[in-house]
NURO-302480 format. One record per atom (N, C-alpha, C, O): residue in one letter; x, y, z. Coordinates in pm, whole numbers, padded with zeros to 5 digits, always signed. Layout:
aXYZ
...
end
This chain:
x-07509-02084+03553
x-07609-02009+03646
x-07553-02029+03767
x-07486-02130+03788
x-07576-01929+03868
x-07536-01909+03969
x-07646-01910+04091
x-07761-01872+04072
x-07601-01953+04209
x-07716-01910+04294
x-07657-01806+04414
x-07546-01754+04404
x-07735-01787+04513
x-07736-01639+04586
x-07650-01700+04711
x-07691-01686+04826
x-07527-01769+04682
x-07403-01762+04766
x-07324-01635+04734
x-07309-01601+04617
x-07261-01546+04863
x-07186-01440+04803
x-07062-01424+04698
x-07028-01336+04619
x-07003-01571+04740
x-06882-01595+04659
x-06928-01630+04487
x-06855-01600+04393
x-07066-01699+04471
x-07102-01729+04353
x-07146-01630+04277
x-07114-01625+04158
x-07236-01524+04341
x-07302-01399+04308
x-07156-01290+04259
x-07178-01211+04167
x-07052-01290+04304
x-06933-01225+04271
x-06879-01245+04133
x-06854-01164+04044
x-06864-01426+04143
x-06811-01513+04024
x-06949-01454+03893
x-06921-01395+03789
x-07068-01485+03932
x-07160-01479+03838
x-07168-01345+03768
x-07203-01332+03651
x-07127-01234+03858
x-07138-01091+03782
x-06998-01048+03708
x-06976-00955+03630
x-06927-01130+03751
x-06762-01107+03681
x-06750-01208+03531
x-06666-01213+03441
x-06875-01278+03556
x-06815-01356+03403
x-06969-01370+03295
x-07083-01405+03325
x-06914-01329+03177
x-06998-01340+03068
x-07100-01475+03057
x-07067-01592+03076
x-07210-01433+03026
x-07274-01573+03038
x-07358-01666+03128
x-07433-01763+03112
x-07302-01582+03247
x-07334-01662+03363
x-07510-01565+03409
x-07545-01448+03394
x-07579-01689+03469
x-07733-01594+03521
x-07723-01608+03625
x-07665-01709+03666
x-07776-01509+03715
x-07774-01544+03853
x-07943-01580+03875
x-08025-01520+03805
x-07988-01677+03972
x-08055-01729+03979
x-08089-01712+04161
x-08008-01747+04246
x-08189-01668+04184
x-08251-01665+04314
x-08286-01786+04382
x-08356-01854+04305
x-08268-01848+04499
x-08308-01969+04557
x-08463-01937+04595
x-08482-01847+04678
x-08569-02001+04543
x-08712-01923+04626
x-08696-01983+04772
x-08752-01917+04859
x-08634-02089+04811
x-08641-02109+04985
x-08541-01987+05043
x-08578-01926+05143
x-08443-01960+04994
x-08400-01834+05063
x-08458-01751+05066
x-08492-01703+05174
x-08489-01708+04969
x-08596-01548+04923
x-08705-01564+05010
x-08715-01484+05103
x-08809-01675+04993
x-08894-01694+05079
x-08910-01604+05216
x-08992-01522+05256
x-08756-01677+05281
x-08787-01598+05410
x-08748-01453+05415
x-08746-01393+05523
x-08728-01414+05338
x-08751-01250+05329
x-08917-01195+05377
x-08960-01114+05459
x-08971-01279+05286
x-09119-01244+05284
x-09183-01301+05426
x-09292-01262+05468
x-09111-01389+05486
x-09168-01442+05605
x-09152-01344+05681
x-09254-01307+05739
x-09039-01276+05706
x-08991-01216+05772
x-09066-01043+05776
x-09071-00976+05879
x-09118-00997+05642
x-09200-00870+05570
x-09315-00858+05645
x-09370-00754+05681
x-09360-01018+05673
x-09522-01038+05721
x-09542-00924+05839
x-09641-00852+05846
x-09428-00921+05934
x-09454-00830+06049
x-09496-00686+06024
x-09571-00611+06087
x-09428-00669+05914
x-09423-00444+05893
x-09562-00464+05754
x-09665-00399+05766
x-09540-00571+05620
x-09625-00558+05541
x-09707-00713+05555
x-09646-00811+05514
x-09826-00728+05605
x-09867-00872+05621
x-09953-00887+05495
x-09976-01002+05459
x-10004-00783+05422
x-10078-00833+05301
x-09988-00867+05197
x-10004-00971+05134
x-09887-00783+05170
x-09807-00761+05060
x-09709-00906+05063
x-09676-00967+04962
x-09671-00946+05204
x-09594-01050+05219
x-09650-01159+05206
x-09597-01252+05145
x-09797-01168+05278
x-09870-01305+05260
x-09872-01344+05106
x-09834-01453+05063
x-09936-01214+05010
x-09961-01267+04851
x-09845-01323+04801
x-09853-01435+04752
x-09703-01248+04806
x-09592-01293+04787
x-09599-01459+04823
x-09609-01537+04729
x-09593-01508+04958
x-09566-01605+04948
x-09663-01730+04906
x-09631-01846+04876
x-09752-01688+04911
x-09903-01744+04834
x-09863-01789+04680
x-09892-01894+04623
x-09777-01659+04622
x-09711-01699+04482
x-09625-01830+04501
x-09638-01939+04445
x-09535-01788+04595
x-09422-01885+04573
x-09498-02029+04620
x-09441-02118+04557
x-09583-02077+04689
x-09652-02165+04722
x-09690-02233+04587
x-09662-02344+04544
x-09770-02123+04527
x-09860-02175+04376
x-09709-02186+04310
x-09741-02264+04221
x-09604-02170+04293
x-09500-02218+04241
x-09452-02350+04269
x-09454-02441+04186
x-09411-02359+04381
x-09379-02539+04437
x-09502-02642+04377
x-09488-02760+04346
x-09649-02547+04367
x-09757-02667+04361
x-09739-02691+04211
x-09781-02789+04150
x-09675-02594+04162
x-09667-02635+03983
x-09546-02727+03980
x-09565-02836+03927
x-09435-02703+04025
x-09334-02802+04012
x-09397-02918+04044
x-09405-03006+03959
x-09453-02937+04172
x-09460-03069+04193
x-09559-03140+04081
x-09554-03255+04037
x-09640-03044+04051
x-09741-03079+03923
x-09663-03147+03812
x-09692-03260+03771
x-09577-03083+03773
x-09488-03114+03656
x-09422-03275+03694
x-09424-03379+03627
x-09373-03248+03810
x-09283-03368+03866
x-09395-03481+03874
x-09358-03581+03812
x-09509-03495+03925
x-09616-03594+03928
x-09668-03650+03783
x-09732-03752+03759
x-09623-03558+03703
x-09714-03558+03542
x-09601-03633+03479
x-09615-03722+03395
x-09497-03591+03522
x-09362-03678+03427
x-09320-03575+03320
x-09245-03614+03231
x-09360-03456+03323
x-09318-03368+03223
x-09169-03363+03239
x-09098-03391+03335
x-09130-03302+03070
x-09030-03315+03067
x-08967-03239+02947
x-08987-03291+02837
x-08895-03128+02951
x-08848-03063+02813
x-08940-02972+02762
x-08975-02899+02855
x-08992-02943+02663
x-09075-02873+02586
x-09227-02885+02674
x-09299-02785+02668
x-09268-02983+02740
x-09372-03046+02784
x-09377-02949+02913
x-09481-02884+02928
x-09263-02932+03017
x-09242-02862+03107
x-09274-02748+03118
x-09350-02710+03207
x-09204-02643+03002
x-09188-02530+02985
x-09314-02464+02951
x-09359-02359+02997
x-09377-02561+02842
x-09518-02492+02822
x-09595-02480+02945
x-09653-02375+02973
x-09597-02599+03033
x-09681-02592+03150
x-09645-02493+03229
x-09742-02418+03241
x-09551-02453+03290
x-09514-02294+03314
x-09560-02208+03289
x-09627-02142+03368
x-09535-02171+03134
x-09595-02048+03071
x-09738-02047+03102
x-09785-01947+03156
x-09833-02173+03066
x-09949-02172+03091
x-09994-02132+03215
x-10102-02073+03223
x-09923-02159+03320
x-09966-02152+03485
x-09943-02016+03497
x-10025-01940+03548
x-09766-01956+03423
x-09788-01786+03467
x-09899-01718+03412
x-09973-01641+03473
x-09909-01762+03255
x-09999-01686+03219
x-10146-01650+03272
x-10200-01541+03256
x-10199-01752+03333
x-10299-01770+03398
x-10332-01644+03514
x-10425-01564+03523
x-10196-01668+03606
x-10197-01594+03717
x-10177-01443+03651
x-10282-01385+03624
x-10071-01383+03626
x-10047-01262+03565
x-10161-01210+03484
x-10189-01091+03502
x-10225-01271+03405
x-10308-01208+03347
x-10463-01180+03438
x-10549-01101+03400
x-10470-01241+03530
x-10571-01247+03639
x-10615-01093+03671
x-10701-01016+03629
x-10496-01090+03779
x-10479-00967+03849
x-10355-00871+03829
x-10338-00764+03886
x-10292-00917+03758
x-10136-00849+03759
x-10027-00897+03921
x-09915-00850+03940
x-10076-00967+03988
x-10000-01005+04078
x-09848-01078+04076
x-09779-01105+04174
x-09815-01103+03923
x-09677-01161+03922
x-09606-01032+03910
x-09483-01033+03903
x-09678-00911+03906
x-09525-00845+03914
x-09489-00802+04047
x-09439-00691+04062
x-09512-00886+04155
x-09455-00848+04277
x-09291-00913+04253
x-09198-00874+04323
x-09277-00995+04164
x-09171-01064+04117
x-09095-00992+03989
x-08998-01045+03937
end
């Protein structure tokens, strides 16, 4: 896995079996900036990112690991995406 630094990105795209993952902390900044021109969409995205952080806090507080952690994430994702389709922002 790589992160969103240009050198890491360049290395990730040149090596098989490497998955490039965006950092929510860094990506979130773009949505904050976008609130000026697209307040509704950017706010929705920021709320979804906040929910991801809440889920990770719940996972940590409950001491979930391995399959239980994965299952919790899947359950939380399913309830959001089936409700109104907002996960399509990501």
